[in-house]
C-alpha positions as a printed Julia matrix, in Angstrom:
21×3 Matrix{Float64}:
  2.79  66.04  -20.29
  5.57  67.85  -18.29
  7.57  69.15  -21.15
  8.16  72.4   -19.19
  9.92  70.38  -16.48
 12.08  68.64  -19.09
 13.09  71.99  -20.54
 13.95  73.2   -17.09
 16.14  70.22  -16.5
 17.94  70.56  -19.81
 18.54  74.32  -19.45
 19.79  73.67  -15.93
 22.24  71.02  -17.28
 23.41  73.43  -20.06
 23.9   76.22  -17.52
 25.99  73.84  -15.31
 28.23  72.83  -18.19
 28.68  76.42  -19.1
 29.74  77.19  -15.69
 32.3   74.4   -15.81
 33.58  75.28  -19.21
């Protein structure tokens, strides 16, 4: 399965939250 894609989405979301913080 595409766990790599899921990891990319999660890390992207975390990066976005970090930028907003």
